[in-house]
C-alpha positions as CSV (number, residue, x, y, z in Angstrom):
1,X,-21.6,-11.8,12.3
2,X,-19.2,-9.0,13.4
3,X,-17.2,-7.2,10.7
4,X,-14.3,-4.9,11.3
5,X,-12.8,-2.9,8.4
6,X,-9.0,-2.8,8.9
7,X,-7.9,-1.1,5.6
8,X,-9.6,0.7,2.7
9,X,-7.7,1.7,-0.4
10,X,-8.7,2.0,-4.1
11,X,-7.1,-1.4,-4.8
12,X,-8.2,-3.3,-1.7
13,X,-10.4,-3.5,1.4
14,X,-9.4,-5.7,4.2
15,X,-11.9,-6.8,6.9
16,X,-12.0,-9.2,9.8
17,X,-15.2,-11.3,10.1
18,X,-16.1,-13.0,13.3
19,X,-19.0,-15.4,13.0
20,X,-20.7,-17.1,16.0
21,X,-23.2,-19.2,14.1
22,X,-23.6,-22.8,15.1
23,X,-25.3,-26.0,13.9
24,X,-28.7,-24.7,14.8
25,X,-28.4,-21.6,12.7
26,X,-30.2,-21.5,9.4
27,X,-27.8,-20.9,6.6
28,X,-28.4,-18.2,4.0
29,X,-27.0,-17.4,0.5
30,X,-24.7,-14.5,-0.1
31,X,-23.7,-13.1,-3.5
32,X,-20.3,-11.6,-4.3
33,X,-20.0,-8.4,-6.2
34,X,-16.2,-8.6,-6.7
35,X,-13.1,-10.7,-6.3
36,X,-12.1,-11.7,-2.8
37,X,-10.0,-14.2,-0.8
38,X,-10.9,-14.9,2.8
39,X,-8.2,-16.6,5.0
40,X,-9.7,-18.7,7.8
41,X,-7.8,-17.9,11.0
42,X,-9.8,-20.1,13.4
43,X,-12.9,-22.3,13.6
44,X,-14.5,-24.1,10.7
45,X,-17.4,-23.8,8.3
46,X,-18.8,-25.5,5.2
47,X,-19.5,-23.6,2.0
48,X,-21.8,-24.5,-0.9
49,X,-21.1,-22.7,-4.2
50,X,-21.1,-23.4,-7.9
51,X,-17.7,-25.1,-7.7
52,X,-19.0,-27.6,-5.1
53,X,-19.1,-28.1,-1.4
54,X,-16.1,-27.4,0.8
55,X,-15.2,-27.9,4.4
56,X,-12.9,-25.0,5.5
57,X,-10.7,-25.1,8.6
58,X,-8.0,-22.9,9.9
59,X,-5.6,-22.2,7.0
60,X,-8.1,-22.7,4.2
61,X,-9.2,-19.9,1.9
62,X,-12.6,-19.1,0.6
63,X,-12.3,-17.6,-2.9
64,X,-15.0,-15.1,-4.2
65,X,-15.8,-14.1,-7.7
66,X,-18.3,-11.5,-9.0
67,X,-21.8,-12.9,-9.3
68,X,-21.0,-16.1,-7.5
69,X,-23.4,-17.2,-4.7
70,X,-22.2,-18.8,-1.5
71,X,-24.0,-20.5,1.3
72,X,-22.0,-21.1,4.5
73,X,-22.9,-23.7,7.2
74,X,-21.7,-24.6,10.6
75,X,-22.6,-28.2,11.0
76,X,-19.7,-29.3,13.1
77,X,-18.5,-26.4,15.3
78,X,-19.7,-23.0,16.2
79,X,-18.0,-19.9,14.8
80,X,-15.0,-18.9,12.8
81,X,-12.8,-15.9,12.2
82,X,-11.7,-14.9,8.7
83,X,-9.3,-12.2,7.4
84,X,-10.8,-11.1,4.1
85,X,-9.3,-9.2,1.2
86,X,-11.7,-7.6,-1.3
87,X,-9.8,-6.7,-4.5
88,X,-10.4,-4.0,-7.0
89,X,-10.7,-4.9,-10.7
90,X,-7.5,-3.0,-11.6
91,X,-5.5,-5.1,-9.1
92,X,-7.1,-8.3,-10.3
93,X,-6.0,-7.4,-13.9
94,X,-2.5,-6.7,-12.6
95,X,-2.2,-10.1,-11.0
96,X,-2.7,-11.8,-14.3
97,X,-3.1,-15.6,-14.3
98,X,-6.1,-17.5,-15.4
99,X,-9.5,-15.8,-14.8
100,X,-11.0,-19.2,-13.9
101,X,-8.6,-19.3,-10.9
102,X,-11.3,-17.2,-9.2
103,X,-14.0,-19.8,-9.8
104,X,-12.4,-22.6,-7.7
105,X,-14.5,-21.8,-4.6
106,X,-11.9,-22.5,-2.0
107,X,-8.4,-23.8,-1.3
108,X,-7.2,-26.3,1.3
109,X,-4.7,-25.2,3.9
110,X,-1.7,-24.6,1.7
111,X,1.6,-23.7,3.5
112,X,2.5,-21.1,0.8
113,X,-0.7,-19.2,1.6
114,X,-1.0,-19.9,5.3
115,X,2.3,-18.3,6.2
116,X,1.2,-15.1,4.3
117,X,-2.2,-15.2,5.9
118,X,-0.6,-15.2,9.4
119,X,1.9,-12.5,8.3
120,X,-1.1,-10.4,7.2
121,X,-2.7,-10.8,10.7
122,X,0.6,-9.7,12.3
123,X,0.6,-6.6,10.1
124,X,-3.1,-6.0,11.0
125,X,-2.1,-6.2,14.7
126,X,0.6,-3.6,14.2
127,X,3.5,-6.0,14.9
128,X,5.2,-6.0,11.5
129,X,7.0,-3.3,9.4
130,X,5.3,-4.7,6.3
131,X,2.1,-2.9,5.3
132,X,-1.2,-4.8,5.4
133,X,-1.8,-3.5,1.8
134,X,1.5,-4.9,0.7
135,X,0.9,-8.4,2.3
136,X,-2.6,-8.4,0.8
137,X,-1.2,-7.9,-2.7
138,X,1.6,-10.5,-2.1
139,X,-1.0,-13.0,-0.8
140,X,-3.3,-12.4,-3.8
141,X,-0.4,-12.7,-6.3
142,X,0.8,-15.9,-4.7
143,X,-2.8,-17.3,-4.8
144,X,-3.0,-16.6,-8.5
145,X,0.4,-18.2,-9.1
146,X,-0.5,-21.4,-7.2
147,X,-3.9,-21.9,-8.7
148,X,-2.8,-21.0,-12.2
149,X,0.2,-23.3,-11.9
150,X,2.6,-20.7,-13.2
151,X,4.9,-18.6,-11.1
152,X,5.9,-15.2,-12.3
153,X,9.5,-15.0,-13.5
154,X,11.2,-11.9,-11.9
155,X,12.3,-9.6,-14.7
156,X,15.7,-8.0,-14.5
157,X,15.3,-4.3,-13.6
158,X,16.2,-1.9,-16.3
159,X,18.0,1.4,-15.7
160,X,14.7,3.1,-15.8
161,X,13.3,0.7,-13.2
162,X,16.2,1.4,-10.9
163,X,15.8,5.1,-11.3
164,X,12.1,4.9,-10.5
165,X,12.7,2.8,-7.4
166,X,15.4,5.2,-6.1
167,X,13.4,8.3,-6.8
168,X,10.4,6.7,-5.0
169,X,12.6,5.9,-2.0
170,X,13.8,9.5,-1.9
171,X,10.2,10.7,-2.0
172,X,9.2,8.3,0.7
173,X,12.1,9.5,2.9
174,X,11.2,13.1,2.3
175,X,7.6,12.5,3.3
176,X,8.0,9.8,5.9
177,X,6.5,12.1,8.6
178,X,3.2,12.0,6.8
179,X,0.6,9.3,6.4
180,X,1.7,7.3,3.3
181,X,0.5,4.1,1.7
182,X,1.3,1.9,-1.2
183,X,-1.2,3.6,-3.4
184,X,0.3,7.1,-3.0
185,X,3.9,5.9,-3.5
186,X,2.8,3.9,-6.6
187,X,1.0,6.9,-8.1
188,X,4.2,9.0,-7.5
189,X,6.2,6.4,-9.5
190,X,3.5,6.2,-12.3
191,X,2.9,2.5,-11.7
192,X,0.1,0.3,-10.5
193,X,0.5,-0.6,-6.8
194,X,1.1,-4.3,-7.6
195,X,3.8,-3.6,-10.1
196,X,5.3,-0.9,-8.0
197,X,5.6,-3.2,-5.0
198,X,7.4,-5.8,-7.0
199,X,9.7,-3.3,-8.7
200,X,10.6,-1.5,-5.5
201,X,11.3,-4.7,-3.6
202,X,13.3,-6.2,-6.4
203,X,15.6,-3.1,-6.8
204,X,16.0,-2.1,-3.1
205,X,15.5,-5.4,-1.2
206,X,12.7,-4.0,1.0
207,X,9.1,-3.2,0.5
208,X,7.9,0.4,0.3
209,X,6.3,0.2,3.7
210,X,9.4,-1.4,5.3
211,X,11.5,1.5,3.9
212,X,8.9,4.0,5.3
213,X,9.1,2.4,8.8
214,X,12.9,2.3,8.7
215,X,13.1,5.9,7.5
216,X,10.9,6.9,10.4
217,X,13.2,4.9,12.8
218,X,16.3,6.5,11.4
219,X,14.8,10.0,11.9
220,X,13.7,9.1,15.4
221,X,17.1,7.7,16.3
222,X,18.7,11.0,15.2
223,X,16.2,13.1,17.1
224,X,16.6,10.9,20.3
225,X,20.4,11.4,20.1
226,X,20.4,15.1,19.3
227,X,17.3,16.6,20.9
228,X,15.7,16.8,24.3
229,X,12.2,16.6,23.0
230,X,9.8,14.1,24.7
231,X,9.8,10.6,23.2
232,X,6.1,10.9,22.6
233,X,6.6,14.1,20.5
234,X,9.4,12.5,18.5
235,X,7.2,9.5,17.8
236,X,4.4,11.6,16.3
237,X,6.8,14.1,14.6
238,X,8.5,11.3,12.6
239,X,5.2,9.7,11.5
240,X,4.2,7.1,14.0
241,X,0.6,7.6,14.8
242,X,0.7,5.3,17.9
243,X,3.2,5.6,20.7
244,X,3.0,2.0,21.7
245,X,3.7,0.9,18.1
246,X,6.7,3.3,18.0
247,X,8.2,1.9,21.2
248,X,7.7,-1.7,20.2
249,X,9.1,-1.1,16.7
250,X,12.1,0.9,18.0
251,X,12.9,-1.8,20.6
252,X,12.7,-4.5,18.0
253,X,15.2,-2.6,15.8
254,X,17.6,-1.2,18.4
255,X,17.3,-3.9,21.1
256,X,16.6,-1.2,23.7
257,X,13.7,1.2,24.3
258,X,13.8,4.7,22.9
259,X,14.5,6.1,26.4
260,X,17.4,3.8,27.0
261,X,18.7,4.5,23.5
262,X,18.7,8.2,24.3
263,X,20.5,7.6,27.6
264,X,23.1,5.6,25.7
265,X,23.6,8.4,23.2
266,X,24.2,10.8,26.0
267,X,27.1,8.7,27.4
268,X,25.6,5.9,29.4
269,X,27.5,3.3,27.5
270,X,26.7,0.5,30.0
271,X,23.3,0.2,28.4
272,X,24.7,-0.7,25.0
273,X,27.5,-2.8,26.5
274,X,24.8,-4.9,28.3
275,X,22.9,-5.2,25.0
276,X,26.1,-6.4,23.2
277,X,26.8,-8.9,26.0
278,X,23.4,-10.4,25.6
279,X,24.1,-11.1,21.9
């Protein structure tokens, strides 16, 4: 089995597992040391655990709990790919819900979880302005709501909540050129990452990572229009660690590449006129 770690924070580790085992492979037992949810992206496998035996296919989720033992089999097809989220105890406590929700072993392909699982993969591939840590927390929270049978009722933000969210946004904007994650922003606000994500999104209508990306895009647009610095330098200066991701993200936002945006800002209006005509 090949494992690739995609994200590590105090609250969560996200890994992709690719298994090539087939019907002739001898299964073996694994013991979980913490809470986890593994979203099956492709393939199929069976799983024996205390909750019973489950056949998992694309869209299913394997649910792990501390001390639980799992034995996976591949009786029907060879291989599977899973996107797995390993959750810290503080995050699990923040999620609330029934503790026995983590003892169910697995879930069938549920649309409410499948769409979030695919969104998480999009973020992992660098094709979303949502953070992988954010989607992981949203996915875990939605899982707990569904299995516990009780959705959280969004609380009306207080004046203090709104101030916290605005101050956090100002801090993110001031530091958007640096490497920031949900943990850092939540610590700045004095909240757990899960509660900070919910509060920030409820007050400002975007997640912290969405605001971070859009802040970087705003700074980049200004630099492209005002400066003659190379596009690559601007991308790194405003906080994008990968040029291809910057170009792709900017094009998705502006409808044109950074270079063409710069050309339009210098008077080549035909570029923007063509863009408007397409819409």
